[in-house]
ROSE-4610 file (N, C-alpha, C; in Angstrom, 1 decimal, always signed):
// ROSE-4610
residu = [M/M/M/T/T/T/G/G/G/S/S/S/P/P/P/G/G/G/S/S/S/S/S/S/P/P/P/W/W/W/G/G/G/R/R/R/A/A/A/A/A/A/V/V/V/L/L/L/G/G/G/W/W/W/L/L/L/A/A/A/F/F/F/A/A/A/A/A/A/G/G/G/E/E/E/G/G/G/A/A/A/I/I/I/R/R/R/L/L/L/F/F/F/D/D/D/L/L/L/Y/Y/Y/R/R/R/R/R/R/F/F/F/P/P/P/H/H/H/V/V/V/D/D/D/V/V/V/P/P/P/S/S/S/H/H/H/V/V/V/L/L/L/S/S/S/G/G/G/V/V/V/A/A/A/L/L/L/G/G/G/A/A/A/T/T/T/F/F/F/L/L/L/W/W/W/A/A/A/L/L/L/E/E/E/R/R/R/A/A/A/G/G/G/E/E/E/P/P/P/R/R/R/P/P/P/Y/Y/Y/R/R/R/L/L/L/L/L/L/A/A/A/T/T/T/L/L/L/G/G/G/V/V/V/A/A/A/L/L/L/M/M/M/A/A/A/G/G/G/L/L/L/W/W/W/E/E/E/A/A/A/M/M/M/E/E/E/L/L/L/V/V/V/D/D/D/E/E/E/A/A/A/I/I/I/T/T/T/P/P/P/D/D/D/P/P/P/P/P/P/H/H/H/L/L/L/R/R/R/D/D/D/R/R/R/F/F/F/V/V/V/W/W/W/D/D/D/G/G/G/A/A/A/V/V/V/D/D/D/V/V/V/L/L/L/V/V/V/T/T/T/T/T/T/A/A/A/A/A/A/G/G/G/A/A/A/L/L/L/A/A/A/V/V/V/A/A/A/L/L/L/L/L/L/T/T/T/R/R/R/R/R/R/H/H/H/G/G/G/A/A/A/G/G/G/E/E/E/S/S/S/D/D/D/A/A/A/D/D/D/P/P/P/R/R/R/P/P/P]
num = [1/1/1/2/2/2/3/3/3/4/4/4/5/5/5/6/6/6/7/7/7/8/8/8/9/9/9/10/10/10/11/11/11/12/12/12/13/13/13/14/14/14/15/15/15/16/16/16/17/17/17/18/18/18/19/19/19/20/20/20/21/21/21/22/22/22/23/23/23/24/24/24/25/25/25/26/26/26/27/27/27/28/28/28/29/29/29/30/30/30/31/31/31/32/32/32/33/33/33/34/34/34/35/35/35/36/36/36/37/37/37/38/38/38/39/39/39/40/40/40/41/41/41/42/42/42/43/43/43/44/44/44/45/45/45/46/46/46/47/47/47/48/48/48/49/49/49/50/50/50/51/51/51/52/52/52/53/53/53/54/54/54/55/55/55/56/56/56/57/57/57/58/58/58/59/59/59/60/60/60/61/61/61/62/62/62/63/63/63/64/64/64/65/65/65/66/66/66/67/67/67/68/68/68/69/69/69/70/70/70/71/71/71/72/72/72/73/73/73/74/74/74/75/75/75/76/76/76/77/77/77/78/78/78/79/79/79/80/80/80/81/81/81/82/82/82/83/83/83/84/84/84/85/85/85/86/86/86/87/87/87/88/88/88/89/89/89/90/90/90/91/91/91/92/92/92/93/93/93/94/94/94/95/95/95/96/96/96/97/97/97/98/98/98/99/99/99/100/100/100/101/101/101/102/102/102/103/103/103/104/104/104/105/105/105/106/106/106/107/107/107/108/108/108/109/109/109/110/110/110/111/111/111/112/112/112/113/113/113/114/114/114/115/115/115/116/116/116/117/117/117/118/118/118/119/119/119/120/120/120/121/121/121/122/122/122/123/123/123/124/124/124/125/125/125/126/126/126/127/127/127/128/128/128/129/129/129/130/130/130/131/131/131/132/132/132/133/133/133/134/134/134/135/135/135/136/136/136/137/137/137/138/138/138/139/139/139/140/140/140/141/141/141/142/142/142]
x = [+97.4/+98.2/+99.2/+99.4/+100.3/+101.6/+102.6/+103.9/+104.1/+104.8/+105.2/+104.0/+104.0/+102.9/+102.5/+103.5/+103.3/+102.4/+102.3/+101.5/+100.1/+99.7/+98.3/+97.8/+96.6/+96.1/+96.0/+95.8/+95.7/+97.1/+98.1/+99.5/+100.0/+99.6/+100.0/+99.3/+98.0/+97.3/+97.9/+98.4/+99.1/+100.3/+101.2/+102.4/+102.1/+101.2/+100.8/+100.3/+99.5/+98.9/+100.0/+101.0/+102.1/+103.0/+103.2/+104.0/+103.3/+102.0/+101.2/+101.3/+101.1/+101.2/+102.5/+103.6/+105.0/+105.2/+104.8/+105.0/+104.2/+103.0/+102.2/+102.8/+103.2/+103.8/+105.1/+105.9/+107.2/+107.0/+106.0/+105.7/+105.2/+104.4/+103.9/+105.0/+105.9/+107.1/+108.1/+108.4/+109.3/+108.9/+107.6/+107.1/+106.5/+106.6/+106.1/+104.6/+103.8/+102.4/+101.6/+102.0/+101.2/+101.1/+102.1/+102.1/+101.2/+101.2/+100.5/+99.0/+98.8/+97.5/+97.3/+96.8/+96.7/+95.8/+94.8/+93.9/+94.5/+95.8/+96.4/+96.5/+96.3/+96.2/+95.2/+94.1/+93.0/+93.4/+93.9/+94.3/+95.4/+96.2/+97.3/+96.6/+95.6/+94.8/+94.1/+93.5/+92.8/+93.8/+95.0/+96.0/+96.4/+96.6/+97.1/+96.0/+94.7/+93.6/+93.5/+93.7/+93.7/+94.8/+96.0/+97.2/+97.0/+96.5/+96.3/+95.2/+94.1/+93.1/+93.6/+94.4/+94.9/+96.0/+96.7/+97.7/+97.1/+96.0/+95.3/+94.7/+94.1/+93.5/+94.6/+95.8/+96.8/+97.4/+97.5/+98.0/+97.0/+95.7/+94.7/+94.7/+94.9/+95.0/+96.2/+97.3/+98.5/+98.4/+97.7/+97.5/+96.5/+95.8/+94.8/+93.6/+93.3/+92.1/+90.9/+89.8/+88.6/+87.9/+87.2/+86.5/+85.3/+84.7/+85.0/+86.2/+87.0/+88.1/+87.7/+86.6/+86.2/+86.2/+85.5/+85.3/+86.7/+87.4/+88.7/+89.7/+89.7/+90.6/+90.2/+88.9/+88.5/+88.7/+88.5/+88.9/+90.4/+91.2/+92.6/+93.0/+92.4/+92.6/+92.2/+91.1/+90.6/+91.6/+92.1/+93.0/+94.3/+94.9/+96.1/+96.0/+94.9/+94.6/+94.6/+93.9/+93.8/+95.2/+95.9/+97.3/+98.2/+98.1/+98.9/+98.5/+97.3/+96.9/+97.3/+97.2/+97.7/+99.2/+99.9/+101.4/+101.7/+100.9/+101.0/+100.8/+99.8/+99.6/+100.8/+101.3/+102.5/+103.7/+103.9/+105.0/+104.9/+103.6/+103.4/+103.7/+103.4/+103.6/+105.1/+105.9/+107.3/+108.1/+107.8/+108.5/+107.4/+107.0/+105.9/+106.2/+105.2/+105.3/+105.3/+105.8/+105.7/+104.2/+103.9/+102.5/+101.7/+102.3/+101.5/+101.2/+101.8/+101.6/+100.7/+100.4/+99.6/+98.2/+97.5/+96.1/+95.3/+94.4/+93.7/+92.5/+92.0/+91.0/+91.1/+90.4/+90.6/+90.1/+89.2/+88.6/+89.4/+90.5/+91.3/+91.8/+92.2/+92.7/+91.5/+90.4/+89.2/+88.8/+88.8/+88.5/+89.5/+90.8/+91.8/+91.6/+91.2/+90.9/+89.7/+88.6/+87.4/+87.7/+88.5/+88.8/+89.7/+90.7/+91.5/+90.7/+89.8/+89.0/+88.0/+87.4/+86.4/+87.1/+88.3/+89.0/+89.4/+89.9/+90.2/+89.1/+87.9/+86.7/+86.3/+86.4/+86.0/+87.0/+88.3/+89.2/+89.0/+88.7/+88.4/+87.2/+86.2/+84.9/+85.2/+85.9/+86.2/+87.1/+88.1/+89.1/+88.4/+87.5/+86.8/+85.6/+85.1/+83.8/+83.9/+85.0/+85.2/+85.2/+85.6/+85.9/+84.8/+83.7/+82.6/+83.0/+82.9/+83.1/+84.5/+85.4/+86.8/+87.9/+87.6/+88.7/+89.4/+90.7/+91.4/+91.7/+92.2/+92.5/+93.5/+94.4/+95.5/+95.0/+93.8/+93.3/+93.2/+93.9/+93.9/+92.7/+91.9/+90.8/+89.6/+88.8/+87.7/+86.6]
y = [+91.5/+91.8/+92.9/+93.9/+95.0/+94.8/+95.6/+95.5/+96.5/+97.6/+98.6/+99.4/+100.1/+100.9/+101.9/+102.4/+103.5/+103.1/+101.7/+101.3/+101.0/+101.3/+101.1/+102.4/+102.8/+103.9/+103.7/+102.4/+102.1/+102.1/+101.6/+101.7/+103.1/+104.0/+105.4/+106.0/+105.7/+106.2/+105.7/+104.4/+103.9/+104.6/+104.8/+105.6/+107.0/+107.7/+109.0/+109.0/+108.0/+107.9/+107.7/+106.8/+106.6/+107.8/+108.5/+109.7/+110.8/+110.9/+111.9/+111.4/+110.1/+109.6/+109.9/+109.6/+109.8/+111.3/+112.1/+113.6/+114.0/+113.6/+114.0/+113.4/+112.2/+111.6/+112.2/+112.5/+113.2/+114.6/+115.3/+116.7/+116.5/+115.5/+115.3/+115.0/+114.2/+113.9/+115.0/+115.7/+116.8/+117.9/+118.3/+119.4/+119.0/+117.7/+117.2/+117.5/+117.3/+117.7/+116.8/+115.6/+114.7/+115.4/+116.0/+116.7/+117.9/+118.7/+119.9/+119.7/+118.8/+118.6/+117.1/+116.4/+115.0/+114.4/+115.2/+114.8/+114.7/+115.1/+115.0/+113.5/+112.6/+111.2/+110.8/+111.6/+111.2/+111.4/+112.6/+112.7/+111.7/+111.3/+110.3/+109.0/+108.6/+107.4/+107.4/+108.6/+108.8/+108.6/+109.2/+109.0/+107.6/+106.9/+105.5/+104.7/+104.9/+104.2/+104.3/+105.6/+105.8/+105.1/+105.2/+104.5/+103.0/+102.4/+101.0/+100.6/+101.3/+100.9/+100.9/+101.9/+101.9/+100.8/+100.5/+99.4/+98.1/+97.8/+96.5/+96.4/+97.5/+97.4/+97.0/+97.7/+97.4/+95.9/+95.5/+94.1/+93.1/+93.3/+92.4/+92.3/+93.5/+93.6/+92.8/+93.0/+92.3/+90.8/+90.4/+88.9/+88.3/+89.1/+88.5/+88.0/+88.6/+88.2/+88.5/+87.7/+88.0/+89.2/+89.9/+91.1/+90.7/+91.5/+92.8/+92.9/+93.9/+94.1/+94.8/+95.5/+96.4/+95.7/+94.6/+94.0/+93.5/+92.8/+92.3/+93.4/+94.5/+95.6/+96.2/+96.4/+97.0/+96.1/+94.8/+93.8/+93.8/+94.0/+94.1/+95.3/+96.4/+97.6/+97.4/+96.8/+96.6/+95.6/+94.6/+93.7/+94.3/+95.1/+95.8/+96.8/+97.5/+98.5/+97.8/+96.7/+95.9/+95.4/+94.9/+94.4/+95.5/+96.7/+97.8/+98.2/+98.2/+98.6/+97.5/+96.3/+95.2/+95.3/+95.7/+95.9/+97.1/+98.1/+99.2/+98.8/+98.0/+97.5/+96.7/+95.8/+95.0/+96.0/+96.9/+97.9/+98.6/+99.1/+99.9/+99.0/+97.8/+96.9/+96.7/+96.7/+96.4/+97.7/+98.8/+100.0/+101.1/+101.5/+102.5/+103.8/+104.3/+105.6/+106.7/+107.9/+109.1/+109.4/+110.1/+110.4/+111.0/+111.9/+112.5/+111.6/+110.4/+109.5/+108.3/+108.2/+107.1/+107.2/+106.1/+106.1/+106.7/+107.6/+108.2/+107.4/+106.5/+105.6/+104.3/+103.3/+101.9/+101.8/+102.6/+102.5/+103.3/+103.9/+104.7/+103.9/+102.7/+101.8/+101.4/+101.1/+100.8/+101.9/+103.1/+104.3/+104.4/+104.2/+104.3/+103.3/+102.1/+101.0/+101.4/+102.0/+102.4/+103.6/+104.5/+105.7/+105.2/+104.4/+103.9/+103.1/+102.2/+101.3/+102.2/+103.2/+104.0/+104.8/+105.3/+106.1/+105.2/+104.0/+103.0/+102.6/+102.4/+102.0/+103.1/+104.3/+105.5/+105.6/+105.4/+105.5/+104.4/+103.2/+102.0/+102.3/+102.8/+103.2/+104.2/+105.3/+106.3/+105.9/+105.1/+104.6/+103.6/+102.9/+101.8/+102.4/+103.5/+104.1/+104.2/+104.7/+105.0/+103.7/+102.6/+101.4/+100.3/+100.7/+99.7/+98.9/+97.6/+96.6/+96.5/+97.2/+97.1/+96.8/+97.1/+96.9/+98.2/+98.1/+99.4/+99.5/+100.6/+100.9/+99.8/+99.4/+98.5/+97.1/+96.8/+95.4/+94.9/+93.8/+93.4/+92.5/+92.1/+91.2/+92.0/+91.4/+92.1/+92.4]
z = [+75.9/+77.1/+76.7/+77.5/+77.2/+78.0/+77.6/+78.3/+79.4/+79.0/+80.0/+80.4/+81.6/+82.0/+81.0/+80.2/+79.3/+78.1/+77.9/+76.7/+77.1/+78.3/+78.8/+79.5/+79.2/+79.9/+81.5/+81.8/+83.3/+83.8/+83.1/+83.5/+83.7/+82.8/+82.9/+84.1/+84.4/+85.5/+86.8/+86.8/+88.0/+88.3/+87.3/+87.5/+88.0/+87.4/+87.8/+89.3/+89.6/+90.9/+92.0/+91.7/+92.6/+92.7/+91.7/+91.7/+92.6/+92.4/+93.3/+94.7/+95.0/+96.4/+97.0/+96.2/+96.7/+97.0/+96.1/+96.3/+97.6/+97.7/+98.9/+100.2/+100.2/+101.4/+101.7/+100.7/+100.9/+101.5/+101.0/+101.6/+103.1/+103.3/+104.7/+105.6/+105.2/+106.1/+106.2/+105.0/+105.0/+105.9/+105.9/+106.6/+107.9/+108.3/+109.6/+109.7/+108.7/+108.7/+109.5/+109.8/+110.7/+112.1/+112.5/+113.8/+113.9/+112.8/+112.8/+112.3/+111.4/+110.8/+110.7/+111.8/+111.8/+110.7/+110.3/+109.3/+107.9/+107.7/+106.4/+106.0/+107.0/+106.7/+105.7/+105.7/+104.8/+103.3/+102.9/+101.5/+101.1/+102.1/+101.8/+101.4/+102.2/+101.9/+100.6/+100.3/+99.0/+97.8/+97.9/+96.8/+96.7/+97.9/+97.8/+97.2/+97.5/+96.9/+95.4/+95.0/+93.5/+92.8/+93.4/+92.8/+92.8/+93.9/+94.0/+93.0/+92.9/+91.9/+90.5/+90.1/+88.7/+88.6/+89.6/+89.6/+89.4/+90.1/+90.0/+88.6/+88.1/+86.7/+85.7/+85.8/+84.9/+85.1/+86.4/+86.6/+86.1/+86.3/+85.8/+84.3/+83.7/+82.2/+81.7/+82.3/+81.9/+82.1/+83.2/+83.5/+82.6/+81.8/+80.9/+81.6/+82.7/+83.5/+82.7/+82.8/+82.1/+82.7/+81.8/+82.3/+83.1/+84.0/+84.3/+85.3/+85.2/+86.2/+87.4/+87.4/+88.5/+89.8/+89.9/+91.2/+91.7/+90.9/+91.3/+91.7/+90.9/+91.3/+92.6/+92.8/+94.1/+95.3/+95.1/+96.2/+96.4/+95.4/+95.6/+96.4/+96.1/+96.9/+98.4/+98.6/+100.0/+100.7/+100.0/+100.6/+101.0/+100.1/+100.3/+101.4/+101.5/+102.6/+103.9/+103.9/+105.2/+105.6/+104.7/+105.0/+105.5/+104.9/+105.3/+106.8/+107.1/+108.5/+109.5/+109.1/+109.9/+110.2/+109.1/+109.3/+110.2/+110.1/+111.0/+112.5/+112.7/+114.1/+114.6/+113.8/+114.2/+114.4/+113.5/+113.7/+115.0/+115.3/+116.5/+117.7/+117.7/+118.8/+119.1/+118.0/+118.1/+118.4/+117.6/+117.8/+117.9/+119.1/+119.3/+118.6/+118.0/+117.3/+118.4/+118.0/+118.8/+119.0/+120.1/+120.4/+119.2/+118.4/+117.4/+116.2/+116.1/+115.1/+115.5/+116.8/+117.3/+116.9/+116.6/+116.3/+117.5/+117.2/+118.3/+118.9/+118.1/+118.5/+117.8/+118.3/+117.8/+116.4/+116.0/+114.6/+113.6/+114.0/+113.0/+111.8/+112.1/+111.0/+110.1/+110.7/+109.9/+109.0/+109.5/+108.7/+107.6/+107.9/+106.8/+105.7/+106.1/+105.1/+104.3/+104.9/+104.2/+103.2/+103.7/+102.8/+101.6/+101.9/+100.8/+99.8/+100.3/+99.4/+98.6/+99.3/+98.6/+97.4/+97.7/+96.7/+95.6/+95.9/+94.9/+94.0/+94.7/+93.9/+93.0/+93.5/+92.6/+91.4/+91.7/+90.6/+89.6/+90.1/+89.2/+88.3/+89.0/+88.2/+87.2/+87.5/+86.6/+85.5/+85.8/+84.8/+83.8/+84.3/+83.4/+82.7/+83.2/+82.6/+81.1/+80.6/+79.2/+78.4/+79.1/+78.4/+78.7/+79.1/+79.4/+80.6/+80.5/+81.6/+82.0/+81.5/+82.0/+80.9/+79.7/+78.7/+78.4/+78.3/+78.0/+76.5/+76.1/+74.7/+74.2/+75.1/+74.7/+74.6/+75.0/+75.0/+73.6/+73.2/+71.8/+71.5/+72.5/+72.3/+71.7/+70.8/+70.2/+71.2]
């Protein structure tokens, strides 16, 4: 089991993923890109999927879960993406978004979940590829 994110390659990837997501989301909000380029939502979901995938790998590693981590981490990404979209639906029902932020069709949330999950699954696959079935450099087990 590892401690801080810096002591694990997956922890470092998680921190970098969240920093990239925060920078992207900050730029989107600062420059009002959702109004001008509605499809900027896709890269935002890709970055969140990557960050979630790395975070789940690191969390599973810290919890000492048996390998492989890939399936559990990917399921975690899908669950979080689904919960986020459900939260957006509740939020929209309570405080309606301005027209440029509203979902354009009923499947928009489903597409968001799919994009986030696919990006998370790809990140998990790439991050664990070097380590076989899901062990990191920091894993003390033989």
